Steps between C-alpha positions, in 0.01 A plus 500: 500500500183299548466209742517266201827644372842413629846637430788256492861604428621302196810388681270325752294327232638151567434532875134588430433248221250286693318808626480644149377169358223484760388858440513467122304171510220679693476750222417798717841651562725744318870463573739785425861388458741779586869585476628774729144599577396542137253271322663279235221247439147414607319169538127549452204264470411411135148641536649841594752518214272718281511775757878532483527519118646828372171578320290461817747694715485785244118500542543503882734799474254681268213433740705630796584816304138554410389454861766750620378748237148466633357300211233242564159503653604489862364270759162336482264467792332188362534238231201654326692829465801315359292311243309813402833676438627205295178497295531874435866462391404213266217707349735798451761280335234347272387850393860585404526208255 
């Protein structure tokens, strides 16, 4: 769990209400509400909500699978290499259309 993520047992929610309110108002914290050690709900900043949509999470899982399978260009030693690879991929995609 990252330093900006906190786990709070749901039966302790009332005891942590002011702490949760403070963290949520800052907008930089994810709070995981748990019951018996299992997540039951999450409080996330509005600007991060897109990341947690089922569609985006499916894309994250797909990317993880592709990386494990060895897909991708690997690491780049400079920004120039990265941009050259992106340009080549765009050109290849344009040729396919």
